[in-house]
C-alpha positions in Angstrom: 167.2 69.6 49.7 164.2 67.7 50.6 162.2 70.8 51.8 165.0 72.0 53.9 166.4 75.1 53.2 168.9 78.0 54.8 167.8 81.3 56.1 169.6 84.2 54.8 171.8 84.6 57.6 172.6 81.0 57.8 173.4 80.8 54.2 175.9 83.5 55.0 177.6 81.9 57.6 177.7 78.3 55.9 179.2 80.0 52.6 182.0 82.0 55.1 182.5 78.3 56.7 183.0 76.5 53.6 185.1 79.3 51.9 187.5 79.4 54.9 188.0 75.7 55.0 188.5 75.4 51.1 191.0 77.9 51.5 193.0 76.3 54.3 192.7 73.1 52.3 193.9 74.5 49.0 196.8 76.2 51.2 197.6 72.9 52.8 197.5 71.0 49.7 199.8 73.1 47.7 202.3 73.4 50.9 202.8 69.3 51.2 203.6 69.3 47.3 206.1 72.1 47.2 207.5 72.0 51.0 210.2 69.5 51.9 209.0 69.5 55.6 205.9 68.2 54.7 207.3 65.4 52.8 209.8 63.8 55.8 208.4 60.9 58.2 209.2 61.7 61.7 212.3 59.1 61.6 213.2 60.4 58.6 213.6 64.1 60.1 215.4 62.7 63.2 218.1 60.8 60.7 218.7 64.0 59.0 219.5 65.7 62.4 221.8 63.0 63.6 223.9 63.4 60.4 223.7 67.1 60.2 225.5 66.8 64.0 228.4 64.6 62.5 228.5 66.7 59.5 227.6 63.8 57.2 225.6 63.9 54.2 222.6 61.5 53.8 220.0 60.5 51.5 216.5 60.1 52.4 214.1 58.3 50.1 210.8 60.0 49.4 207.7 58.4 48.0 206.8 61.4 45.4 203.7 59.8 43.7 202.0 59.3 47.1 202.9 62.7 48.3 201.6 64.2 44.9 198.5 62.5 45.2 198.1 63.5 48.8 198.5 67.0 47.8 196.0 66.7 45.1 193.5 65.1 47.1 193.5 68.1 49.8 193.7 70.8 47.2 190.5 68.9 45.2 188.6 68.9 48.6 189.4 72.9 49.0 188.2 73.5 45.8 184.9 71.8 46.5 184.4 73.5 49.6 185.1 76.7 47.6 182.4 75.7 45.1 179.9 74.5 47.9 180.6 78.1 49.3 179.5 79.9 45.8 176.4 77.7 46.0 174.9 78.5 49.3 176.0 82.1 49.3 173.2 84.5 48.9 172.9 86.5 45.9 174.2 89.8 46.7 173.9 91.9 43.7 177.0 94.2 42.7 176.0 97.8 42.0 173.8 97.8 39.2 174.7 99.9 35.9 173.0 103.3 36.3 171.8 105.2 33.0 174.0 107.6 31.3 172.6 110.9 30.8 175.8 112.7 29.4 173.4 113.2 25.9 170.2 114.4 27.5 172.3 116.9 29.6 174.3 118.0 26.5 171.1 118.5 24.5 169.7 120.5 27.7 172.4 122.9 27.8 172.4 123.5 24.4 168.4 124.6 24.8 167.0 121.3 23.3 163.9 120.0 25.0 164.7 116.6 26.6 163.8 113.6 24.8 160.9 111.3 26.3 163.1 108.5 28.0 160.5 106.1 29.5 161.0 103.2 27.6 164.7 103.5 27.6 164.8 103.7 31.4 162.4 100.6 31.7 164.3 98.6 29.4 167.5 99.3 31.3 166.1 98.5 34.4 164.7 95.2 33.3 168.0 94.3 31.6 169.5 95.2 35.1 167.7 92.8 36.9 167.2 89.9 34.5 169.8 87.7 35.6 168.6 88.2 39.1 164.8 87.4 38.3 166.1 84.0 36.6 167.3 82.7 40.1 163.9 83.5 41.5 161.2 81.3 39.9 158.5 82.4 42.1 159.3 86.1 41.4 159.0 85.3 37.7 155.7 83.9 38.5 154.5 87.1 40.5 155.3 89.2 37.3 152.6 87.3 35.2 150.1 86.2 38.1 146.4 87.2 38.0 145.9 87.0 41.7 148.3 86.6 44.6 147.7 86.0 48.2 150.9 86.8 50.6 150.6 85.8 54.2 152.9 85.8 56.9 153.3 86.8 60.8 153.5 90.5 61.7 156.9 91.6 60.8 157.8 89.0 58.5 158.0 91.5 55.7 154.6 90.9 53.8 154.4 94.4 52.6 158.2 94.9 51.6 157.7 91.9 50.0 154.5 93.1 47.7 156.3 96.6 47.4 159.3 94.7 45.5 156.6 92.8 43.4 154.9 96.1 42.6 158.1 97.6 41.7 158.6 94.7 39.1 155.0 94.8 38.1 155.6 98.6 37.2 158.9 98.3 35.4 157.0 95.8 33.2 154.4 98.5 32.2 151.7 97.7 34.6 149.7 100.6 36.6 150.1 99.7 40.1 147.3 100.6 42.9 148.1 100.7 46.4 145.1 100.7 49.1 146.7 100.5 52.5 144.6 101.7 55.4 148.0 102.7 57.2 149.4 104.6 54.4 150.8 107.2 56.8 152.8 104.7 58.6 153.8 103.0 55.1 154.8 106.6 53.7 157.0 107.3 56.8 158.7 104.1 56.8 159.4 104.1 53.1 157.6 100.8 52.6 156.5 101.4 48.7 158.7 102.7 46.0 156.2 102.6 42.8 152.5 103.1 42.0 149.5 105.2 43.6 148.9 105.1 47.4 145.9 105.7 48.9 144.8 105.7 52.6 141.8 104.5 54.2 140.0 107.8 53.7 140.7 107.4 50.1 140.1 103.5 49.7 136.5 103.6 48.9 136.8 106.4 46.3 138.9 104.1 44.1 136.6 101.5 44.3 135.2 101.3 40.6 139.0 102.0 39.5 139.7 99.0 41.4 137.1 96.7 40.2 138.0 97.8 36.8 134.7 99.4 35.7 134.3 100.4 32.0 137.6 98.5 31.5 138.5 96.1 28.7 141.5 94.3 28.0 142.9 95.7 25.1 142.4 99.3 25.8 144.6 99.7 28.8 147.8 98.5 30.6 147.6 95.8 32.9 146.5 97.1 36.3 147.6 95.6 39.7 145.4 96.5 42.8 147.3 95.8 45.9 145.5 95.6 49.3 147.4 95.9 52.2 146.5 94.9 55.9 143.5 93.0 54.2 142.7 90.7 57.3 141.8 94.2 59.1 139.2 94.6 56.2 137.6 91.7 57.1 137.8 91.2 60.5 135.7 94.2 61.8 138.9 96.7 61.9 138.1 98.4 59.5 134.1 97.8 58.8 133.4 100.2 55.9 135.8 98.1 53.9 134.3 94.8 54.7 131.8 94.6 51.7 134.7 96.4 49.2 137.0 93.5 50.1 134.7 90.6 49.6 133.8 92.2 46.1 137.7 92.3 45.4 138.0 88.5 46.4 135.3 87.8 43.7 137.3 90.2 41.3 140.4 88.6 41.8 138.8 85.2 41.1 136.8 86.0 38.1 137.3 89.4 36.8 141.2 89.6 36.5 141.8 87.5 33.5 139.1 89.1 31.5 140.2 92.8 32.1 144.1 91.8 32.0 144.4 92.8 35.9 145.9 91.4 38.8 144.7 91.5 42.6 147.4 91.2 45.5 146.1 90.3 48.8 148.5 91.0 51.9 146.8 88.9 54.8 147.9 88.0 58.6 148.5 84.4 59.3 151.3 83.2 61.1 151.2 79.5 60.1 150.1 79.8 56.8 146.6 78.7 57.1 143.9 80.9 55.6 140.2 80.8 57.0 137.1 83.1 56.5 138.1 85.3 59.5 141.4 86.3 57.9 140.2 86.4 54.3 136.9 87.6 53.7 135.1 87.5 56.9 132.0 85.3 57.5 129.8 86.8 54.9 132.0 86.0 52.1 130.1 83.8 49.6 130.2 80.0 49.7 132.9 78.3 48.0 134.6 81.8 46.9 137.4 81.0 49.6 138.1 77.8 48.4 137.8 78.9 45.0 140.4 81.9 45.8 143.2 79.8 47.5 143.2 77.1 44.2 143.1 80.3 41.8 145.5 82.5 43.5 149.6 82.3 43.6 149.8 82.2 47.4 153.1 83.2 49.1 153.6 82.4 52.7 156.8 84.2 54.5 158.0 82.9 57.8 159.3 85.0 61.0 161.9 84.2 63.8 162.5 85.4 67.4 165.3 87.4 68.5 166.6 86.8 72.2 164.6 89.8 73.2 161.5 87.9 72.2 160.9 90.5 69.3 159.7 89.1 65.6 162.1 89.3 63.2 162.2 88.3 59.5 163.2 85.0 58.8 164.1 85.7 55.0 162.7 82.5 54.1 159.0 81.0 53.3 157.4 78.6 50.7 154.9 79.5 47.6 152.0 77.7 45.7 151.5 78.4 41.8 148.5 79.6 40.9 145.9 77.0 39.9 147.0 74.3 42.3 145.0 72.9 45.1 146.2 74.9 48.6 145.6 72.0 50.7 148.5 69.9 48.4 151.5 70.5 50.2 153.3 68.9 47.6 152.7 71.9 45.5 154.5 74.0 47.6 158.1 75.2 47.0 160.4 76.8 49.2 161.5 80.3 48.6 164.3 82.7 50.1 163.7 86.5 49.6 166.6 87.9 47.8 168.4 90.9 49.0 167.9 93.1 46.0 164.4 92.7 46.6 164.2 95.1 49.6 162.7 98.4 49.0 165.6 100.1 50.5 167.9 98.9 47.8 165.9 99.2 45.1 164.9 103.0 46.2 168.9 103.3 46.1 169.2 102.0 42.5 166.3 103.0 40.8 164.2 105.8 42.6 165.4 108.6 40.3 164.7 106.8 37.3 161.3 105.7 38.4 160.2 109.2 38.8 162.0 110.2 35.7 159.7 107.4 33.7 156.7 108.9 35.9 156.2 105.5 37.8 157.7 106.5 41.3 155.6 106.4 44.2 152.4 109.0 43.8 151.5 110.2 47.2 152.2 113.4 48.6 152.3 113.6 52.8 149.0 112.2 53.4 147.0 114.3 55.8 143.3 113.5 56.0 142.5 116.4 58.3 143.7 119.1 55.4 141.5 117.4 52.4 137.6 115.7 52.5 137.5 112.1 51.9 136.6 110.4 48.9 133.5 108.3 49.9 131.4 105.7 48.3 128.8 107.5 46.1 126.3 105.0 47.5 127.3 105.7 51.0 127.3 109.6 50.3 123.6 109.2 49.0 122.6 107.1 52.1 124.1 110.0 54.6 122.4 112.8 52.7 119.0 111.1 52.5 119.3 110.3 56.5 120.3 114.1 57.4 117.7 115.7 54.9 115.6 118.0 57.1 112.5 116.9 55.7 113.4 113.6 56.8 110.7 112.9 59.9 112.8 110.4 61.5 115.8 113.2 61.6 113.5 115.3 63.3 112.1 112.7 65.6 115.8 111.9 66.9 116.7 115.6 67.1 113.4 116.2 69.6 114.3 113.1 71.6 118.1 114.1 72.3 116.9 117.9 73.2 114.5 116.5 75.8 116.8 114.4 77.5 117.4 115.3 81.0 120.9 115.5 82.5 120.5 111.9 84.1 119.5 110.6 80.9 122.3 112.1 78.9 124.5 109.4 77.6 128.1 109.9 79.0 131.7 109.0 77.1 134.2 108.0 79.6 134.8 107.7 83.2 134.7 111.1 84.4 137.7 113.1 85.8 135.8 112.5 89.4 135.3 108.8 89.1 138.7 108.1 88.3 140.9 107.2 91.6 144.8 107.7 90.5 145.8 106.3 93.9 144.6 103.1 93.6 145.3 102.7 89.7 148.1 100.9 88.4 151.3 102.7 88.6 152.5 104.9 85.7 148.6 104.7 84.5 148.0 108.4 84.2 151.3 109.1 82.3 150.9 106.0 80.2 147.4 107.2 79.3 148.6 110.9 78.6 150.8 109.3 76.1 148.3 107.6 74.4 146.0 110.6 74.0 148.7 113.2 73.1 152.0 111.9 71.3 151.3 108.5 70.8 148.0 109.1 69.1 149.3 109.5 65.6 150.1 105.5 66.3 146.3 104.9 66.2 144.1 103.9 63.5 141.1 105.8 62.5 138.9 104.1 65.2 141.4 104.7 68.0 143.1 101.1 68.2 146.6 100.9 69.0 148.8 97.8 68.0 150.2 96.5 71.2 153.6 95.7 69.6 154.0 99.2 68.7 152.8 100.3 71.7 155.5 98.1 73.7 158.1 99.2 71.4 157.4 103.1 71.6 156.5 103.4 75.2 156.8 99.7 77.2 160.6 99.3 76.4 161.7 102.8 77.1 159.6 102.5 80.7 161.6 99.3 81.8 158.7 96.9 80.8 159.2 93.4 80.0 156.6 92.5 77.1 154.5 90.1 79.7 154.8 92.7 82.2 153.4 95.3 79.6 150.6 92.8 78.6 149.8 92.5 82.4 149.7 96.7 82.8 147.3 96.5 79.8 144.9 93.8 81.6 145.1 96.0 84.4 143.8 98.9 82.9 140.8 97.2 81.4 139.9 95.6 84.9 139.9 99.4 85.9 137.9 100.2 82.9 140.6 102.8 81.7 141.0 100.7 78.7 140.2 97.8 76.5 141.6 94.7 74.1 139.7 94.7 70.8 139.6 90.9 71.2 140.9 87.7 72.8 144.3 87.6 70.8 144.9 91.0 72.7 146.8 92.5 69.4 145.0 95.5 69.5 144.1 97.8 72.4 142.7 101.5 73.1 142.2 103.7 76.0 138.4 104.5 77.2 139.1 108.1 78.4 138.9 111.5 77.3 141.7 114.0 77.3 139.7 115.7 79.9 139.4 112.7 82.4 143.1 113.8 83.0 
């Protein structure tokens, strides 16, 4: 369609309109051929009425071939409209077949141990989805790709699309590893349905495994590593992950083919453009960004805005095949997200069988306060060397801290006596109490809140519009009660301690 395509809702509306129009035309054409009323002209109807008043018979000539031809044209147009409705209608899969368990249950009841069913289960799931996959060439490529970059604005379903791809890779026998700095929120939202999920504190501990240390192509199944929120790895949001992120980019370009692996990067880009600030950071090796964009299959998902200004998924986007120039827009092909790829649908159909086959999501209730984090051995070695009591630098630092006067001692926060709540913005104290207590679970490890999430959870419930809420946060920054992380004003954190309240 010359690059133009419909969103999911637009497809549904167009299909419904064509279907109704088609049924009306078919009904009209059929009635025209069978009902005498539709075959008479106005003067013939008047002639019949006059003859009826005189109780006389009247013979009215009718051009039946013309009427039949007209009826056939109407009915044909109706059928064409119905065919058009079937073409533009979004794919909405029926209830997929479940896997029978009667034989296995009978064996268990008889005291026999159940037989291993992994191969059978995965085979039936693949068979159930085969026809749907054939309608989505870009998903067929995702199952085979060695490196995938998924971009889009916040709320465009990047992570959920990656979850669907992870599911497809898992049912084809791949080992899936998901490295997500906000794994807790993902698990609560039910984003991922297959693979092993690791949160920020565990990511560095999986470095060697993700990079394929001591791994050969023939000895193990394919491994898929998904790096969620990858832009945050590169822009300083998660500074400990920056170097590892650059290693993974190099691995995606050069190591995946040798190791029979696939690396999937999820990056933020509202318009589909990718630069070092979004992917790799300024320290990325020269030329590696260009190589990555050429080597990788790139998927860009678009987003729309609802009447309230909130970002919502558009259900459409474009994709670039692997090993094609990223700047060549003619290589980009439109895509529509199928409804069956959503994790909620896949979970309703297959979750029981995924766990039966041993490939369901492997992540308990993630609580970093109850278990020690896995730390990169290199970092652990450096920390141990620094805090060694025999280290003269450590002894010197402790002596200087011990000898600081009260006036020289550093302070953290403004202190309760320095905050004049009378002149502070309205609702400031209530909002800061929320951030430091109930809302704290939404902050990342470094105390940063996503402004969109703060607005959804607090601002909207306290009658703020989005522009008013941004102005409110800016006023708190002027008062040094909080600050934005950068000029994009997408992240904000309070600069006070609970004791200041």
